[in-house]
C-alpha positions as CSV (number, residue, x, y, z in Angstrom):
1,M,-15.8,-4.6,-12.5
2,S,-15.3,-4.8,-8.7
3,R,-13.7,-7.6,-7.0
4,Q,-17.0,-8.9,-5.7
5,E,-18.5,-8.9,-9.1
6,G,-15.6,-10.6,-10.6
7,E,-15.8,-13.3,-8.0
8,T,-19.5,-13.8,-8.6
9,W,-19.0,-14.0,-12.3
10,L,-16.1,-16.4,-12.0
11,S,-18.0,-18.7,-9.5
12,C,-20.9,-18.9,-11.9
13,L,-18.7,-19.8,-14.8
14,I,-16.9,-22.5,-12.8
15,Q,-20.2,-24.0,-11.5
16,E,-21.6,-24.0,-14.9
17,I,-18.7,-25.9,-16.4
18,L,-18.7,-28.4,-13.5
19,E,-22.5,-29.0,-13.9
20,R,-22.0,-29.6,-17.7
21,L,-19.1,-32.1,-16.9
22,A,-21.4,-33.9,-14.5
23,E,-24.1,-34.2,-17.1
24,K,-21.6,-36.0,-19.2
25,D,-20.9,-38.4,-16.4
26,T,-17.6,-36.6,-15.8
27,K,-17.6,-36.4,-12.0
28,N,-15.0,-36.2,-9.2
29,T,-12.5,-34.4,-11.4
30,S,-9.6,-32.6,-9.8
31,A,-11.2,-29.3,-10.8
32,A,-14.4,-30.3,-8.9
33,L,-12.4,-31.4,-5.8
34,R,-10.4,-28.0,-5.8
35,W,-13.7,-26.0,-6.2
36,Q,-15.1,-27.9,-3.2
37,R,-12.0,-27.0,-1.1
38,I,-12.3,-23.3,-2.2
39,Q,-15.9,-23.2,-1.1
40,A,-15.0,-24.9,2.2
41,S,-12.2,-22.4,2.8
42,I,-14.6,-19.5,2.5
43,Q,-17.0,-21.0,4.9
44,S,-14.3,-21.9,7.3
45,G,-12.5,-18.5,7.5
46,E,-9.4,-19.7,5.7
47,T,-9.9,-17.1,2.7
48,V,-7.1,-14.9,3.8
49,F,-4.7,-17.8,4.2
50,C,-5.5,-19.0,0.7
51,E,-5.2,-15.4,-0.8
52,A,-1.8,-15.0,0.9
53,A,-0.6,-18.3,-0.5
54,G,-1.9,-17.4,-3.9
55,G,0.0,-14.1,-3.7
56,L,3.2,-16.3,-3.5
57,G,2.0,-18.2,-6.6
58,L,1.4,-21.2,-4.2
59,D,-1.4,-23.8,-4.1
60,P,-2.7,-23.4,-0.4
61,Y,-3.7,-27.0,-0.5
62,Q,-0.4,-28.3,-1.6
63,I,1.8,-25.9,0.4
64,A,5.2,-26.7,2.0
65,D,5.5,-26.5,5.8
66,D,7.9,-23.7,5.8
67,E,5.7,-21.6,3.4
68,A,2.7,-22.3,5.5
69,E,4.6,-21.3,8.7
70,F,5.6,-18.0,7.1
71,I,2.0,-17.2,6.4
72,E,0.8,-18.2,9.8
73,K,3.4,-16.2,11.6
74,S,2.6,-13.2,9.3
75,E,-1.0,-13.7,10.4
76,E,-0.1,-13.0,14.1
77,L,1.0,-9.6,12.9
78,F,-1.2,-8.5,10.0
79,S,-4.8,-9.0,9.1
80,N,-7.0,-9.0,6.1
81,D,-5.7,-7.2,3.0
82,A,-2.6,-5.9,4.9
83,L,-1.7,-9.6,5.4
84,V,-2.2,-10.6,1.9
85,E,-0.1,-7.7,0.6
86,F,2.7,-8.2,3.0
87,V,3.0,-11.9,2.1
88,S,2.7,-11.4,-1.5
89,G,5.5,-8.7,-1.4
90,A,7.8,-11.3,0.2
91,D,8.4,-13.3,-2.9
92,N,12.0,-14.0,-3.7
93,V,13.4,-12.5,-0.5
94,D,14.8,-13.9,2.7
95,R,11.4,-14.3,4.5
96,S,12.9,-15.2,7.9
97,S,14.9,-12.0,7.9
98,L,12.0,-9.9,6.8
99,L,9.7,-11.4,9.4
100,N,12.3,-10.9,12.1
101,W,12.6,-7.2,11.0
102,V,8.9,-6.8,11.1
103,E,8.6,-8.4,14.6
104,R,11.5,-6.2,15.8
105,M,10.0,-3.0,14.5
106,A,6.3,-4.0,15.7
107,S,7.8,-4.4,19.2
108,E,9.9,-1.3,19.3
109,R,9.1,0.7,22.3
110,S,11.0,4.0,21.6
111,M,9.4,7.2,20.3
112,S,12.0,7.4,17.5
113,Y,9.5,6.5,14.8
114,R,6.5,8.4,16.1
115,L,4.6,11.1,14.0
116,A,2.6,12.8,16.6
117,N,0.5,14.8,14.4
118,L,-0.4,12.1,11.8
119,R,-3.3,10.4,13.7
120,P,-5.2,13.7,14.1
121,A,-4.6,14.6,10.5
122,V,-5.8,11.3,9.3
123,D,-8.9,11.5,11.2
124,E,-9.7,14.9,9.8
125,V,-8.9,13.8,6.3
126,A,-11.3,10.8,6.6
127,K,-14.1,13.4,7.3
128,I,-13.1,15.7,4.4
129,A,-12.7,13.0,1.8
130,L,-15.4,10.4,2.7
131,P,-15.1,6.8,1.5
132,K,-16.8,5.8,-1.7
133,A,-18.0,2.3,-2.3
134,G,-16.1,0.5,-5.1
135,E,-13.7,3.4,-5.6
136,R,-10.5,2.7,-7.6
137,A,-7.4,2.6,-5.6
138,W,-5.8,5.7,-7.6
139,A,-8.8,7.7,-6.9
140,L,-8.8,7.1,-3.3
141,G,-5.2,7.9,-3.1
142,Y,-5.5,11.1,-5.1
143,R,-8.5,12.4,-3.2
144,R,-7.1,11.8,0.2
145,A,-3.8,13.4,-0.9
146,R,-5.6,16.6,-1.8
147,A,-7.5,16.4,1.5
148,M,-4.3,15.9,3.5
149,R,-2.7,18.9,1.8
150,R,-5.8,21.0,2.4
151,H,-5.9,20.0,6.1
152,L,-2.2,20.8,6.6
153,D,-2.6,24.1,4.9
154,L,0.0,23.3,2.4
155,Q,0.5,26.0,-0.4
156,Q,0.8,24.6,-3.8
157,H,4.5,25.6,-4.0
158,H,5.4,23.8,-0.8
159,R,8.2,21.4,-1.2
160,F,9.4,18.5,1.1
161,S,13.1,18.1,0.7
162,S,13.6,14.8,2.5
163,F,11.9,12.1,4.6
164,K,12.9,13.9,7.6
165,D,11.4,17.1,6.5
166,L,8.2,15.4,5.9
167,A,8.3,13.4,9.2
168,Q,9.2,16.5,11.2
169,Y,6.2,18.4,9.7
170,L,3.9,15.6,10.9
171,G,5.4,15.9,14.4
172,A,8.2,13.6,14.5
173,G,11.2,14.3,16.9
174,R,14.7,15.1,16.1
175,S,15.7,11.5,16.5
176,F,13.4,10.2,13.7
177,N,15.6,8.1,11.3
178,L,15.7,5.2,9.0
179,A,15.2,1.6,10.2
180,P,17.7,-1.0,9.4
181,K,18.0,-2.5,5.8
182,V,16.0,-5.6,4.8
183,D,14.5,-7.0,1.5
184,G,10.8,-7.2,0.8
185,I,9.6,-4.0,2.5
186,H,9.9,-0.2,2.1
187,A,8.1,0.9,5.2
188,L,6.0,-0.4,8.1
189,R,3.1,1.7,9.5
190,R,2.1,0.9,13.0
191,E,-0.7,2.1,15.1
192,R,0.1,2.6,18.9
193,P,-1.9,4.3,21.7
194,D,0.4,7.3,21.4
195,G,-0.1,7.6,17.6
196,I,1.2,6.3,14.4
197,H,4.8,5.1,14.0
198,I,6.5,4.7,10.7
199,H,9.6,2.5,10.3
200,L,11.2,3.5,7.0
201,R,13.6,0.9,5.6
202,N,17.2,2.2,4.8
203,H,17.9,2.0,1.1
204,G,21.5,3.6,1.3
205,D,23.0,7.1,0.7
206,S,22.6,7.5,-3.2
207,S,20.5,10.3,-4.5
208,E,18.1,7.6,-5.8
209,A,17.8,6.2,-2.3
210,K,17.1,9.7,-0.9
211,A,14.2,10.0,-3.3
212,T,13.0,6.5,-2.4
213,H,13.1,7.4,1.1
214,L,10.9,10.5,0.7
215,F,8.5,8.6,-1.6
216,S,8.2,5.6,0.6
217,M,7.5,7.9,3.6
218,A,4.8,9.8,1.7
219,R,3.4,6.2,0.7
220,A,3.2,5.2,4.4
221,V,1.5,8.4,5.3
222,G,-0.9,7.7,2.4
223,D,-1.6,4.3,3.8
224,A,-2.6,5.7,7.1
225,A,-4.7,8.3,5.3
226,C,-6.4,5.9,2.9
227,F,-6.9,2.9,5.3
228,P,-7.0,4.6,9.0
229,E,-8.6,1.5,10.7
230,Q,-5.5,-0.8,10.1
231,A,-3.2,-1.5,13.1
232,L,-0.1,-2.6,11.1
233,S,0.5,-2.6,7.4
234,S,3.4,-2.6,5.0
235,V,4.6,-0.6,2.1
236,N,6.3,-2.7,-0.5
237,R,7.2,-3.3,-4.2
238,L,3.9,-4.7,-5.3
239,Q,2.5,-2.9,-8.4
240,N,-1.2,-3.8,-8.6
241,A,-2.2,-4.5,-5.1
242,Y,-5.0,-2.1,-3.9
243,R,-3.4,-0.6,-0.8
244,Q,0.0,-0.2,-2.6
245,A,-1.6,1.5,-5.6
246,A,-3.6,3.8,-3.4
247,G,-0.4,4.7,-1.5
248,R,1.5,5.5,-4.6
249,A,-1.2,7.7,-6.0
250,F,-1.4,9.5,-2.6
251,A,2.3,10.1,-2.5
252,A,2.7,11.3,-6.0
253,E,-0.1,13.9,-5.7
254,F,0.9,14.8,-2.1
255,L,4.6,15.5,-2.9
256,A,4.2,16.8,-6.5
257,P,0.7,18.2,-7.2
258,I,-0.2,18.1,-10.8
259,D,-1.3,21.7,-10.9
260,E,2.2,22.9,-9.7
261,I,3.8,20.5,-12.2
262,R,1.7,22.1,-15.1
263,S,2.7,25.5,-13.9
264,M,6.4,24.5,-14.0
265,Q,5.9,23.1,-17.5
266,K,4.5,26.4,-18.6
267,D,7.7,27.9,-17.4
268,K,9.6,25.6,-19.8
269,R,11.0,23.3,-17.1
270,D,11.9,19.8,-18.1
271,I,10.9,16.6,-16.3
272,F,14.3,16.3,-14.7
273,S,14.5,19.8,-13.2
274,I,10.9,19.4,-11.9
275,A,11.7,16.1,-10.2
276,D,14.7,17.7,-8.7
277,E,12.7,20.4,-7.4
278,F,10.2,18.1,-5.7
279,S,13.0,15.6,-4.5
280,V,11.3,12.7,-6.3
281,S,12.4,10.5,-9.3
282,P,11.6,11.7,-12.8
283,A,9.3,8.7,-13.2
284,V,7.0,10.2,-10.6
285,I,6.7,13.4,-12.6
286,E,6.2,11.3,-15.8
287,R,3.3,9.4,-14.1
288,Q,1.7,12.4,-12.7
289,I,1.5,14.0,-16.3
290,E,0.3,10.8,-17.7
291,N,-2.4,10.5,-15.1
292,Q,-3.5,14.3,-15.0
293,D,-6.8,13.4,-16.3
294,R,-7.4,10.6,-13.7
295,I,-6.4,13.1,-11.0
296,A,-9.0,15.7,-12.3
297,Q,-11.5,13.1,-12.5
298,A,-10.8,11.9,-8.8
299,C,-10.3,15.3,-7.4
300,G,-13.1,17.3,-8.8
301,A,-14.3,18.5,-5.4
302,F,-10.8,19.5,-4.4
């Protein structure tokens, strides 16, 4: 069921319940009032604000001033689903610090975060793997990962050893590096006239952090490949949000193609050695193996 179909079904259900209550002289209930407000918000263009508030588990009609201010300031930076996912990912973090970080990165004028070859690659990928109406997030991510690898002429055995390795492959200069630490975001993808810039949040120096940096970098590349029209978007910890799910699927298949994983399994390699080979976490390899049927289903043409 698509989102639109789900919303239509739910709207019909709510309307039917309210009509039955009205027939029994049960009118002007709080449910009826909330439904009127929801309908009004759709017509007035407040839908995205309401969705963003809902992403934080808040009632948009009974929201504290500081919460509303955070959403409104975020609206000045992000739009549509990118706004909703950014706000939803800011639950239980210092939102002021997060917003300041995004504003600072969004106004960064240096070339240190620029990937010169990414925008041309994204444009070509959009032609190779055309959009499909109602496509599941994972299918979009897997398809565009295959298309990106094809466009970049990456051999199946090609490995990216680090985020810098991937960044430089996509045209980053030697100065490309991590952005300062902050909670609530893994990366910020920004469109500028000179190309796409990716601000990758620093997670530290541990081996786990290094794997996170590479995977987050690939997710940001995937966000650009899957949603090329967006000017500013975030990569964060949300699990079920559409953009985040598409980016994760892209990153997994782009960094560790399932066909190469299968080949390594035939050579009796275990999950940990395979993960080490691809510079990703063992969880990425496990998910690839679990989702191999989905990948095949999505990438039949690739």
